[in-house]
VEXVEX-301838 format. One line per 10 residues: number of its first residue (from 1); their letters; for each residue x, y, z of C-alpha. Coordinates in steps of 0.2 Angstrom, whole numbers. Layout:
N
NUM> A> X:Y:Z | ... .
//
This chain:
272
1> MTARASWDAR> 162:105:109 | 169:87:113 | 178:85:130 | 196:84:129 | 205:67:133 | 214:66:150 | 232:67:150 | 233:49:158 | 222:44:142 | 235:53:130 .
11> IRRAEVLSTR> 250:45:138 | 241:28:137 | 237:30:118 | 255:35:114 | 261:20:123 | 249:9:112 | 253:17:97 | 273:16:99 | 271:-2:99 | 259:-2:84 .
21> FPASREILNF> 270:10:73 | 287:7:75 | 292:21:62 | 284:34:73 | 291:25:90 | 304:38:94 | 293:53:93 | 278:45:103 | 291:40:117 | 297:58:118 .
31> YCVIAKFQKD> 278:63:118 | 275:52:133 | 289:61:142 | 283:78:138 | 265:74:141 | 269:68:159 | 277:84:163 | 262:93:155 | 250:84:165 | 259:90:181 .
41> SHAYFTSRRA> 260:108:175 | 241:108:171 | 238:101:189 | 249:115:195 | 240:128:186 | 223:121:192 | 227:119:210 | 234:136:212 | 220:144:202 | 232:153:191 .
51> PIPPRTADGT> 226:170:185 | 218:171:168 | 223:183:156 | 211:196:149 | 203:192:133 | 209:200:117 | 199:213:107 | 193:199:96 | 188:188:112 | 202:175:112 .
61> IRGRIDPAIL> 212:170:127 | 229:177:121 | 228:193:132 | 244:200:140 | 251:189:153 | 262:191:168 | 277:178:164 | 278:176:183 | 264:165:182 | 273:153:170 .
71> LPRFSPFLSV> 291:154:174 | 292:144:191 | 291:126:180 | 301:132:165 | 318:127:171 | 312:109:176 | 304:107:159 | 320:113:150 | 329:99:161 | 317:87:155 .
81> VVSNAPAPLA> 320:91:136 | 339:90:139 | 337:73:146 | 325:65:134 | 325:76:117 | 335:71:101 | 352:78:101 | 349:95:91 | 335:100:102 | 344:95:118 .
91> DFTRGLISRE> 359:104:113 | 348:120:109 | 339:118:126 | 356:118:135 | 359:135:128 | 343:141:133 | 345:135:150 | 360:147:151 | 350:161:145 | 337:163:159 .
101> DSWADLLRIY> 336:181:156 | 327:178:139 | 313:166:147 | 301:179:151 | 301:186:133 | 301:169:124 | 285:164:134 | 276:180:133 | 279:183:115 | 274:166:110 .
111> WENGCRFEPA> 258:167:121 | 252:182:113 | 258:179:95 | 255:161:93 | 257:154:75 | 262:171:70 | 278:169:81 | 283:151:73 | 288:156:56 | 300:170:63 .
121> ADEHSAFCAR> 308:159:76 | 319:143:74 | 309:127:77 | 318:123:94 | 312:140:101 | 295:138:95 | 295:119:103 | 301:125:120 | 287:139:121 | 272:129:113 .
131> AYLQPYAEYV> 275:113:123 | 278:121:139 | 263:134:137 | 251:120:131 | 244:114:147 | 242:133:153 | 232:137:137 | 221:122:140 | 218:127:158 | 214:145:152 .
141> AAQLPLPPHS> 202:139:138 | 193:127:150 | 189:143:161 | 183:154:147 | 173:143:135 | 166:151:119 | 147:148:114 | 144:134:102 | 137:146:89 | 153:156:89 .
151> TEGAQFCPAC> 164:141:83 | 156:132:68 | 166:135:52 | 180:145:59 | 197:144:51 | 207:147:66 | 203:141:84 | 189:152:91 | 197:151:109 | 215:156:105 .
161> RGMPQAGVLR> 217:159:86 | 228:145:85 | 229:134:68 | 221:118:68 | 233:104:71 | 222:89:65 | 205:86:59 | 193:72:67 | 178:62:60 | 166:58:74 .
171> PEGDGARRAL> 149:47:72 | 134:57:70 | 118:49:64 | 121:37:49 | 137:47:45 | 150:57:52 | 154:75:57 | 171:84:55 | 179:94:68 | 195:103:68 .
181> ICSFCVQEWD> 206:103:84 | 217:117:89 | 237:116:88 | 239:125:105 | 224:124:117 | 216:108:110 | 199:116:109 | 188:106:95 | 176:115:84 | 164:109:69 .
191> YRRIVCPSCG> 170:112:52 | 161:108:35 | 168:90:27 | 173:97:10 | 182:114:13 | 199:117:14 | 204:125:31 | 218:133:24 | 211:143:9 | 193:138:9 .
201> EERESHICVY> 192:129:-7 | 177:119:-7 | 176:111:-25 | 176:92:-21 | 187:89:-37 | 201:100:-28 | 201:91:-12 | 210:74:-12 | 210:62:2 | 224:49:4 .
211> AAKEIEYIRL> 226:35:16 | 239:21:20 | 233:3:22 | 243:0:37 | 235:16:46 | 219:17:36 | 208:26:50 | 220:41:47 | 216:51:31 | 228:65:24 .
221> EACETCRTYI> 216:78:16 | 225:89:3 | 220:104:-7 | 226:105:-24 | 222:124:-24 | 234:129:-11 | 244:113:-9 | 242:112:10 | 236:96:19 | 229:91:36 .
231> ETIDATKDGH> 228:74:44 | 211:69:49 | 208:54:62 | 192:44:57 | 186:39:74 | 171:30:66 | 184:17:61 | 195:19:78 | 185:23:93 | 199:23:104 .
241> AIPIVDELAC> 209:36:94 | 214:53:102 | 218:64:87 | 232:75:95 | 240:59:99 | 237:48:84 | 242:63:72 | 260:59:79 | 259:42:72 | 258:49:54 .
251> LPLSLWASEQ> 276:51:51 | 277:40:36 | 261:49:29 | 268:66:32 | 285:62:24 | 275:56:8 | 265:71:7 | 281:83:8 | 288:72:-6 | 272:75:-16 .
261> GYRKLQKNFF> 275:95:-14 | 261:96:-1 | 264:108:15 | 256:103:31 | 243:117:37 | 251:117:55 | 266:106:61 | 264:98:78 | 276:104:92 | 288:92:87 .
271> GL> 290:102:70 | 283:88:61 .
//
């Protein structure tokens, strides 16, 4: 697996992209605020050697957690969201602040259910849980790495069973290898180039690749069988790219895909 980019590198990359891609500036600026809080949370969990939940029966990190581990920083996080989020999310979060008795269940249920929780929850609840828990998920995944042979070709993240957020093409020999990046714990695992990560379609004629001239190092890979797509960052064209950040700069490409009737395999935590 490829080492994850540092929090500082992610923040710097978002700042660069916000000047480069005006259409995505608002979301990238908000990401910077969230990432700065996440950086401090990750340091908090690491410095205190926060307890690691037991593995589940299928070997993932999503064993039952004690919410008491997570709650101390949740109120400050919600305050950051209220002060910086777009109005609808800020309004929702103000209401959530007043429902403190629901916080433990929100975090516990999201941790244990992940992407299975999101379709049943409103997007604002999913954002608050996912964005807050992500640094803890990264911390836990780093403590319990999986052997490389168990990751190749997996449809879901081998560490946490999260859906892939984006793909990445990294230089290898005379070509490039494809990997998927988890939407939750940000683990990365190898995946075949011409295979849909949603339905497993592998007929080349059914996998379409689109790109926009102004952002040509990001590919939109769409499956005509299941009508889902994933955005893949081509690091052979831009070696400075950080996939989980650069994916946020794809807003115009995502809007175009939606207009064509495609569905994103996994939305980012901003619901896009």
